[in-house]
ChimeraX commands (.cxc) that place a marker at each C-alpha (Angstrom):
marker #1 position 7.90,30.52,6.65 radius 0.5
marker #1 position 10.12,30.74,9.72 radius 0.5
marker #1 position 10.03,33.75,12.01 radius 0.5
marker #1 position 12.77,36.26,11.20 radius 0.5
marker #1 position 12.10,39.15,13.55 radius 0.5
marker #1 position 8.30,39.12,13.23 radius 0.5
marker #1 position 5.85,36.63,14.66 radius 0.5
marker #1 position 2.85,35.40,12.65 radius 0.5
marker #1 position 0.00,37.91,12.99 radius 0.5
marker #1 position -3.22,38.67,11.15 radius 0.5
marker #1 position -5.94,41.24,11.78 radius 0.5
marker #1 position -9.34,41.55,10.12 radius 0.5
marker #1 position -11.23,44.84,10.50 radius 0.5
marker #1 position -15.00,44.96,9.99 radius 0.5
marker #1 position -15.41,48.59,8.96 radius 0.5
marker #1 position -19.22,48.52,9.20 radius 0.5
marker #1 position -19.16,47.36,12.84 radius 0.5
marker #1 position -15.77,49.00,13.67 radius 0.5
marker #1 position -14.53,45.76,15.22 radius 0.5
marker #1 position -11.16,44.11,14.63 radius 0.5
marker #1 position -10.25,40.48,15.24 radius 0.5
marker #1 position -6.53,39.75,15.51 radius 0.5
marker #1 position -4.62,36.51,15.96 radius 0.5
marker #1 position -0.97,35.89,16.76 radius 0.5
marker #1 position 1.00,32.66,16.99 radius 0.5
marker #1 position 3.81,32.40,19.57 radius 0.5
marker #1 position 6.15,30.16,17.62 radius 0.5
marker #1 position 9.64,30.85,16.22 radius 0.5
marker #1 position 9.57,28.10,13.59 radius 0.5
marker #1 position 7.67,27.47,10.37 radius 0.5
marker #1 position 4.05,28.62,10.42 radius 0.5
marker #1 position 1.10,29.42,8.20 radius 0.5
marker #1 position -1.97,31.61,8.38 radius 0.5
marker #1 position -4.75,31.52,5.80 radius 0.5
marker #1 position -7.77,33.75,5.25 radius 0.5
marker #1 position -10.47,32.50,2.91 radius 0.5
marker #1 position -14.17,32.83,2.08 radius 0.5
marker #1 position -16.62,30.03,2.77 radius 0.5
marker #1 position -19.96,31.04,1.29 radius 0.5
marker #1 position -20.68,34.40,2.96 radius 0.5
marker #1 position -18.26,33.89,5.86 radius 0.5
marker #1 position -14.64,34.96,6.24 radius 0.5
marker #1 position -12.56,32.17,7.77 radius 0.5
marker #1 position -9.12,32.25,9.36 radius 0.5
marker #1 position -6.97,29.23,10.03 radius 0.5
marker #1 position -3.38,28.88,11.07 radius 0.5
marker #1 position -0.77,27.19,13.15 radius 0.5
marker #1 position 2.31,25.13,12.54 radius 0.5
marker #1 position 3.30,24.66,8.94 radius 0.5
marker #1 position 1.81,21.58,7.33 radius 0.5
marker #1 position 3.22,19.05,4.93 radius 0.5
marker #1 position 1.93,20.79,1.78 radius 0.5
marker #1 position 3.20,24.32,2.41 radius 0.5
marker #1 position 5.86,24.01,5.11 radius 0.5
marker #1 position 7.21,20.50,4.46 radius 0.5
marker #1 position 6.74,19.79,8.17 radius 0.5
marker #1 position 5.52,16.49,9.61 radius 0.5
marker #1 position 5.38,15.31,13.22 radius 0.5
marker #1 position 4.75,11.71,14.19 radius 0.5
marker #1 position 3.04,11.44,17.59 radius 0.5
marker #1 position 3.50,7.92,18.83 radius 0.5
marker #1 position 0.94,6.12,20.97 radius 0.5
marker #1 position 1.34,7.10,24.59 radius 0.5
marker #1 position 3.31,10.28,23.84 radius 0.5
marker #1 position 2.24,13.92,23.89 radius 0.5
marker #1 position 2.69,16.86,21.58 radius 0.5
marker #1 position 2.00,20.37,22.83 radius 0.5
marker #1 position 1.29,22.91,20.15 radius 0.5
marker #1 position 2.50,26.51,20.45 radius 0.5
marker #1 position 0.23,29.08,22.06 radius 0.5
marker #1 position -2.03,31.24,19.93 radius 0.5
marker #1 position -3.57,34.51,21.04 radius 0.5
marker #1 position -6.82,35.98,19.78 radius 0.5
marker #1 position -8.08,39.49,20.48 radius 0.5
marker #1 position -11.22,41.35,19.53 radius 0.5
marker #1 position -11.39,45.12,19.93 radius 0.5
marker #1 position -13.66,47.95,18.97 radius 0.5
marker #1 position -11.52,49.99,16.59 radius 0.5
marker #1 position -8.90,49.43,13.94 radius 0.5
marker #1 position -5.97,47.03,13.56 radius 0.5
marker #1 position -3.55,49.30,15.42 radius 0.5
marker #1 position -5.80,49.38,18.48 radius 0.5
marker #1 position -6.33,45.61,18.41 radius 0.5
marker #1 position -2.60,44.93,18.19 radius 0.5
marker #1 position -1.91,46.91,21.35 radius 0.5
marker link #1:1,2 radius 0.2
marker link #1:2,3 radius 0.2
marker link #1:3,4 radius 0.2
marker link #1:4,5 radius 0.2
marker link #1:5,6 radius 0.2
marker link #1:6,7 radius 0.2
marker link #1:7,8 radius 0.2
marker link #1:8,9 radius 0.2
marker link #1:9,10 radius 0.2
marker link #1:10,11 radius 0.2
marker link #1:11,12 radius 0.2
marker link #1:12,13 radius 0.2
marker link #1:13,14 radius 0.2
marker link #1:14,15 radius 0.2
marker link #1:15,16 radius 0.2
marker link #1:16,17 radius 0.2
marker link #1:17,18 radius 0.2
marker link #1:18,19 radius 0.2
marker link #1:19,20 radius 0.2
marker link #1:20,21 radius 0.2
marker link #1:21,22 radius 0.2
marker link #1:22,23 radius 0.2
marker link #1:23,24 radius 0.2
marker link #1:24,25 radius 0.2
marker link #1:25,26 radius 0.2
marker link #1:26,27 radius 0.2
marker link #1:27,28 radius 0.2
marker link #1:28,29 radius 0.2
marker link #1:29,30 radius 0.2
marker link #1:30,31 radius 0.2
marker link #1:31,32 radius 0.2
marker link #1:32,33 radius 0.2
marker link #1:33,34 radius 0.2
marker link #1:34,35 radius 0.2
marker link #1:35,36 radius 0.2
marker link #1:36,37 radius 0.2
marker link #1:37,38 radius 0.2
marker link #1:38,39 radius 0.2
marker link #1:39,40 radius 0.2
marker link #1:40,41 radius 0.2
marker link #1:41,42 radius 0.2
marker link #1:42,43 radius 0.2
marker link #1:43,44 radius 0.2
marker link #1:44,45 radius 0.2
marker link #1:45,46 radius 0.2
marker link #1:46,47 radius 0.2
marker link #1:47,48 radius 0.2
marker link #1:48,49 radius 0.2
marker link #1:49,50 radius 0.2
marker link #1:50,51 radius 0.2
marker link #1:51,52 radius 0.2
marker link #1:52,53 radius 0.2
marker link #1:53,54 radius 0.2
marker link #1:54,55 radius 0.2
marker link #1:55,56 radius 0.2
marker link #1:56,57 radius 0.2
marker link #1:57,58 radius 0.2
marker link #1:58,59 radius 0.2
marker link #1:59,60 radius 0.2
marker link #1:60,61 radius 0.2
marker link #1:61,62 radius 0.2
marker link #1:62,63 radius 0.2
marker link #1:63,64 radius 0.2
marker link #1:64,65 radius 0.2
marker link #1:65,66 radius 0.2
marker link #1:66,67 radius 0.2
marker link #1:67,68 radius 0.2
marker link #1:68,69 radius 0.2
marker link #1:69,70 radius 0.2
marker link #1:70,71 radius 0.2
marker link #1:71,72 radius 0.2
marker link #1:72,73 radius 0.2
marker link #1:73,74 radius 0.2
marker link #1:74,75 radius 0.2
marker link #1:75,76 radius 0.2
marker link #1:76,77 radius 0.2
marker link #1:77,78 radius 0.2
marker link #1:78,79 radius 0.2
marker link #1:79,80 radius 0.2
marker link #1:80,81 radius 0.2
marker link #1:81,82 radius 0.2
marker link #1:82,83 radius 0.2
marker link #1:83,84 radius 0.2
marker link #1:84,85 radius 0.2
view
C-alpha cells in the first residue's frame, strides 16, 4: 500500500528479554512488510511492493543500476515506544 501520512514500520518486542527490534522503510510509494514463523524463528521481510501483492515490477537492464530505498533497523532494551524514539 502507498504511504498516506505514515511510513512502513514494524516493531517486535521480546517480553522475556525486554528487547525490541524495529524496522522502518524510507519510501513514499507502494511497500510491504511481512512477519512469519519459520520453525521456531520469527522472520521479518519487507521492502518495495512485489508483483503478487503490489502489482509492481521493475526491469533493470544490463549495464543500468537500480537503487532501493533506505531501510532502518533499531534494537533497544525496552518496549516498542522506546525503540521507535
